[in-house]
N, C-alpha and C positions, 0 to 999 in steps of 0.2 A: 610360175606355172602358166601354161597356155590357157587362153580364155575358154576354149572348148572344154577343157578338163576341169576348170575351176568350179563352175557352178554345179556339176554333178557331184564332185567331191564334197562341196559345202552342203549340198542337199543331203547326202548320206550322213555327214557328220551331225547335222541338225536332227536327224532321226535317231541318233544313238541314245539320247536320254529316254526317249519313248521305248526303245528296244530294251534298255537296261531295266527300267522299273516294271516293264511287262514281264521280262524274264524273272525278276525277283518275285513278282506276284505269283506266277505259275510254279515257282520252285519253293514257295512258302518261306521267303527270306525277308519279309517286310514286318515281321514281328506281330504283336497282338492287335495292332490297329492298321492293317494294310491300306484301308481307304484314306486314313489321315496321312499316311506316308506318301501315297501317290498324289494326294491333293497338295501336300507341301512341296513335293518335288516338281510338279507341273507349275506351281506358282513361282518357285524359285527360278526355274528355267525361263519362264516368261520374263521375269525381271532381268535375268542375266542377258538374255538376247536383246532386250530393249537397250541395255547399257552398251552392249557390243555394237549395236546400230549407231549409237552416238559416238562410239570410239572410232568409227571408220574415217570420218573427216580428219581428226587429229593424226591418225596413222598416215593418211595420204600426205598431209602437210609436213609432218615431222620427218617422215621417212622417204617421201617422194614416190611412194607406191601408188599405182593406179588401180590395182585389183580390188582394194577395199570398197571403192565406189561402185563397182560392178555387182557386188553381192549385198548391198544394203537393203534393197527391196526384198530379196529372198529372206534375209534375216528378220526383217520386220514382219513378214507374213508368217514365218515360223513362230515368232513371238505371239502373234495372234492365235495361231494354231494351239500352242500350249496354254494360252489364256482360255481358249474354248474348252480344252480338256479340264482345266482347273475349275471353270464354271460348271461344266456338266457334272463333274463329281459332286459338287455342292448341291446342285438342283436335283440330281437323280439319287445318288447313294446316301446323301446326308439328309435331304429334305423330302425325298420321294415325290417331287413335283407337287407338294402341298403349297399352292400359290398363296394362300392366306398366311401360312406360317412364314413363307419366304418374305412376303411383304412386311410382316411384323419384325422379322429378323433384320431386314434392311433398315427399318426405322429405329430399332432398339440398339443395334450393335454398330458402333461407328466404323469398325474395320470392314464390316460387310458393306456399309454405305459407300465407303471410299473405293472398295473393290468393284462394286457394281458401277460406280461412276467411271472408273478407269476403263472398264470393259465397254461401257456405252460409248465413250470417246474414241475407243480403238476401232469401232465398227466403221465409221466413215473413212478412216485412214486405210483400212484393209480394202474397202469397196472401191476406193478411188486410187488404188496403187498401180493400176494398169496404164499402159501408154495412151489408150483412148481417153481416159479421164484426165490425164495430164494435159492433153491438147484441148479437151473440152472446157476445163475449168480455167486454163491459162494462169494468170497471176493469183487467182483465188486459190489455186491448188497449193501453192507455196505457203500461203497464209494458213490454210487448213492443216497442212502437214507439220506446222510448227507445234501442233499438239503433241508431237513425238517428244518434245522436251518435257511436257507435263506428265505424260504417262508413267515414266519411271519414277518421278517424284511421288505420284499417287501410289505407285507400287511399293515404294519404301515406307510410306506412311501406313499403308494397309498391312505390311509385314510387321512393322514396329508395334502397331496397336494389337495385332494378333498375338505376338509372343509376350507382350506386356513386360515381363521381368528380364528375361535373357535377351537383351537387345543387341548383343555383339554383332551378329550377322547383319541385321538391318542397318546397323550403324556403319559397317564396312561398305555395304551397298550405297548408303547415303553419301559417304565420303568419296567414293568413286564417282558418283553422279555429280557432286559439287566440283570435283576436279575436271570432269568433262565439260561442265557448263562454264567453269572459269576459263577454260581454254578459248572460249568464244568471246569473253568479255572485251578484249582489245578491239575487236571488230565493232562492238556496240559503242565503245568510247570514241572511236575514230569517225563515227557517223556512218559507217557502212552497215547496212541492215544485215542481221544474222540470216544466213541461208537456212532453208529447211534442212533438217538433219538427214533427209532421205533424197534430196535432190538439190540441184543448183542449175542456173541457166546454162553454164558451160558443160555440165555433166549430164544433162537431162537424158540424152540418148544412151549414155553408158549405164544408167541406173537400171534400165529395164532388163528383165531376165529373158 
């Protein structure tokens, strides 16, 4: 696929989950608890996109494709976008912006605590994802963006503690994450530092949208 067509196509594909559960909402297809359904869907798509971001480097190395590197930043920003939807549903439709109750919820329920931590850590990644911040932060940018390894791990824990009993889906996501991280282990053992999952010195210019 040509570079000019790649990013618009990926952009539209990343919007499909939003269009899908919006259509389900307005056609009354979300069952008795539509808010819970949308919250769950937005949370799962956040985690899926984070894992897809981590999969871009293995795809490039194993298959020799260059295009995965060009869309990593866009995928990461869409992960943040769906995380924002997930959080807003909780703050607005679940807690009605009752900040005292929200604070108590964060302190009392571990899966909320982990979810809030993951979102807080994702903010600096989203804010510094543009080319200007890459240049301004220099080597510190790569160190900061290694948080992208931590975010899906927190997402898996958040999901696992949320469902409690039926842990099949978070287990699958966790195994996928372990496989993607294991792909990078030989680099660590050989003494070569792991690159940021969303950039590398050789690919810096190609990462930008």
